[in-house]
C-alpha positions in Angstrom: 8.9 -24.5 -3.7 6.4 -21.9 -2.7 9.0 -20.0 -0.6 11.3 -19.9 -3.6 8.6 -18.5 -5.9 7.7 -15.9 -3.3 11.3 -14.7 -2.9 11.8 -14.7 -6.7 8.8 -12.4 -7.2 10.1 -10.2 -4.4 13.4 -9.8 -6.2 11.7 -9.3 -9.6 9.6 -6.5 -8.1 12.8 -4.9 -6.8 11.4 -4.8 -3.3 14.2 -4.0 -0.7 13.4 -5.4 2.7 12.1 -8.7 1.5 13.2 -11.8 3.4 13.9 -15.3 2.4 10.8 -17.3 3.4 11.1 -20.5 5.4 8.5 -23.3 4.7 8.2 -23.8 8.4 7.1 -20.2 9.0 4.0 -18.4 7.9 4.4 -16.2 4.8 2.7 -12.8 4.9 2.3 -11.2 1.5 1.7 -7.5 2.0 2.2 -4.1 0.5 5.3 -2.0 0.4 3.3 0.8 2.0 2.6 -1.3 5.0 6.3 -2.3 5.2 7.6 1.2 4.5 5.4 2.7 7.3 7.3 0.7 9.9 4.1 -0.7 11.4 5.0 -4.4 10.7 8.2 -3.9 12.7 6.0 -3.2 15.7 3.2 -5.7 15.1 4.9 -8.9 14.0 7.4 -9.2 16.9 4.5 -8.7 19.3 2.4 -11.3 17.5 5.3 -13.8 17.7 5.8 -13.2 21.4 2.1 -13.6 22.0 1.5 -16.8 19.9 4.8 -18.4 19.1 4.0 -18.2 15.4 6.9 -16.8 13.3 6.3 -14.8 10.2 8.2 -14.1 7.0 7.3 -11.0 5.0 7.1 -10.6 1.2 6.4 -7.0 0.5 5.1 -6.2 -3.0 2.2 -4.3 -4.5 -1.3 -5.4 -3.6 -1.8 -6.9 -7.1 1.3 -9.0 -6.7 0.3 -10.0 -3.1 -3.1 -11.2 -4.3 -1.4 -13.2 -7.0 0.8 -14.9 -4.4 -2.4 -15.8 -2.6 -4.0 -17.2 -5.8 -0.9 -19.4 -6.5 -0.7 -20.7 -2.9 2.6 -19.0 -2.3 1.4 -17.1 0.8 -0.5 -18.0 3.9 -2.0 -14.6 4.7 -2.4 -11.3 3.0 -2.5 -7.7 4.2 -3.6 -5.5 1.3 -5.4 -2.2 0.6 -7.5 -2.4 -2.6 -11.1 -3.2 -1.6 -12.5 -3.9 -5.1 -9.5 -6.2 -6.0 -9.9 -7.9 -2.6 -13.6 -8.5 -3.2 -12.8 -10.0 -6.6 -10.2 -12.3 -5.0 -12.7 -13.7 -2.5 -15.4 -14.1 -5.3 -12.9 -16.2 -7.2 -12.9 -18.6 -4.2 -9.6 -17.5 -2.6 -9.2 -16.7 1.1 -11.4 -17.4 4.1 -12.5 -13.9 5.1 -11.6 -10.3 4.5 -11.5 -8.1 7.6 -10.5 -4.4 7.7 -8.3 -3.9 10.8 -6.9 -0.4 10.3 -7.1 2.6 8.0 -5.6 5.9 7.1 -6.0 8.2 4.0 -4.1 8.8 0.8 -2.3 12.1 0.5 -0.3 14.0 -2.1 3.3 14.8 -1.5 4.4 18.0 -3.4 7.7 20.0 -3.7 5.9 23.1 -2.4 2.4 23.9 -1.0 -0.3 23.7 -3.7 -3.6 25.4 -2.9 -7.1 24.3 -3.8 -9.0 21.1 -3.9 -7.6 17.8 -5.0 -8.8 18.3 -8.5 -7.4 21.9 -8.5 -4.0 20.4 -7.7 -4.3 17.8 -10.4 -5.2 20.6 -12.8 -2.1 22.4 -11.9 0.1 19.3 -12.3 -1.2 18.7 -15.8 -1.4 22.3 -17.0 2.1 23.1 -15.7 3.5 19.7 -16.7 4.9 19.2 -13.2 6.6 15.8 -12.9 4.4 13.2 -11.3 5.9 10.0 -9.9 3.5 7.0 -10.2 4.3 3.7 -8.6 3.0 2.0 -11.8 3.1 -1.4 -10.1 -0.6 -2.5 -9.8 -0.4 -1.8 -6.1 -3.3 -0.5 -4.0 -1.8 3.0 -4.2 -1.4 2.7 -8.0 -5.0 1.5 -8.3 -6.2 4.5 -6.2 -4.2 6.9 -8.4 -5.9 5.6 -11.5 -9.3 6.0 -9.8 -8.4 9.6 -9.1 -7.2 10.4 -12.6 -10.4 8.8 -14.1 -12.6 10.8 -11.7 -10.7 13.9 -12.7 -11.3 13.2 -16.3 -15.0 12.3 -15.7 -15.5 15.7 -14.1 -14.4 17.3 -17.4 -11.1 18.6 -16.0 -8.9 16.9 -18.7 -8.2 13.8 -20.8 -6.5 10.6 -19.8 -5.1 7.6 -21.7 -4.9 4.0 -20.7 -1.8 2.0 -21.5 0.6 -0.4 -19.7 1.0 2.2 -17.0 -2.7 2.3 -16.3 -5.1 5.3 -16.5 -3.3 8.7 -16.5 -2.8 11.9 -18.4 -0.4 11.7 -21.3 2.9 13.5 -21.1 6.7 12.9 -20.6 6.3 14.5 -17.2 4.3 11.5 -16.0 6.9 9.0 -14.6 5.7 5.4 -14.1 8.5 3.6 -12.1 7.1 0.2 -11.3 8.4 0.3 -7.7 7.2 0.6 -4.1 6.0 3.5 -2.0 9.4 4.2 -0.5 11.1 4.4 -3.9 8.4 6.6 -5.3 8.7 9.1 -2.4 12.5 9.1 -2.7 12.3 9.8 -6.5 9.7 12.5 -5.9 12.0 14.2 -3.4 15.1 14.0 -5.6 13.3 15.1 -8.8 11.0 17.6 -7.1 7.9 15.8 -8.3 4.4 15.2 -7.0 3.3 11.7 -5.9 0.4 9.9 -4.2 1.2 8.2 -0.9 -0.6 6.5 1.9 -0.5 8.7 5.1 1.5 6.2 7.1 4.5 6.0 4.8 4.3 9.8 4.2 4.6 10.5 7.9 7.2 7.8 8.4 9.4 9.4 5.7 8.6 13.0 6.7 12.0 13.6 8.4 14.0 12.2 5.5 12.5 14.1 2.5 11.6 17.8 1.7 8.1 17.4 0.5 4.8 19.0 1.5 2.1 16.7 2.8 -1.2 17.7 1.2 -4.4 16.4 2.8 -7.9 16.5 1.4 -11.2 15.7 3.1 -12.5 13.5 0.3 -14.0 10.0 1.1 -12.4 8.7 -2.1 -9.1 9.0 -0.4 -10.0 6.7 2.5 -7.4 3.8 2.6 -8.6 0.7 4.5 -6.1 -2.2 5.2 -7.6 -5.7 5.2 -6.2 -9.0 6.4 -7.2 -12.1 4.3 -6.2 -15.5 5.8 -5.7 -18.3 3.3 -6.4 -22.0 3.7 -3.3 -24.2 3.9 -0.7 -25.6 6.2 -0.5 -22.3 8.2 -4.2 -21.6 8.2 -4.4 -21.7 12.0 -1.5 -19.2 12.3 -3.1 -17.0 9.7 -6.4 -16.9 11.7 -4.4 -16.2 14.9 -2.8 -13.2 13.2 -6.3 -11.9 12.2 -7.5 -12.2 15.7 -4.4 -10.5 17.1 -4.8 -7.5 14.7 -8.5 -7.1 15.7 -7.8 -7.3 19.5 -4.3 -7.1 21.1 -2.8 -5.0 18.2 -5.3 -2.1 18.6 -3.2 -0.3 21.2 0.0 -0.9 19.2 -1.6 0.6 16.0 -2.8 3.6 17.9 0.6 4.2 19.5 2.5 4.0 16.1 3.0 7.7 15.6 5.3 10.4 14.1 5.5 13.6 16.2 2.5 12.4 18.1 0.3 11.9 15.0 -1.0 8.3 14.5 -0.1 6.8 11.1 -3.1 4.5 11.2 -6.5 4.3 13.0 -7.5 0.8 14.2 -10.8 -0.6 13.0 -12.9 0.4 10.0 -13.3 4.0 8.6 
């Protein structure tokens, strides 16, 4: 039953790349950014070869992944929204929360945009440049709302809060309710700005014509955590946690685009 619920959610979230879970295999609920970066394609086969544990992946936003954990429809989570993860554990879900890798959030823009992060957000709003938001309660979407709120709190402009979250008001703001790969594709096709994790941005860099804008702001740090859950696959979930903290370190470091790592193992 839990496998059916997981795959139904995956289909409702329009997440390409989801698999049909098998009750005899561990279900990993994770983010579309983790899937779209290609890292799981490296890590999970190595984990299965090392331990014999087989894994089915359900890739949704962090909010949906946490809900799968709450309902018992996943065995282990890999997510990237620290405050939401802390709330999840305080509610009594999960055994531990461990950061095993990190990168940063970046902006993808149709052309180079000079200045600080807030300067660029100023330009987006003032010029009504189209902005593609995932709008899916994912870790990336949560971070985007944090940035818009901080921008407003700094006196740079006004935001509204509605079903799409916290954001400036305007028809140029496009909330699509889809994953990271879809948001990048739409930003490229419509020549829009979007927020992305570094891993997926680098992974897609050869397939889109967008500028990768980096900022040296701690607010843009993007840690990824593994949260094992109690249940029939609890031992396998703990084995995956141990693998990510030990044997996977070299694999994470070696996962690069043009020699640039997509993730850094450990904590930021």
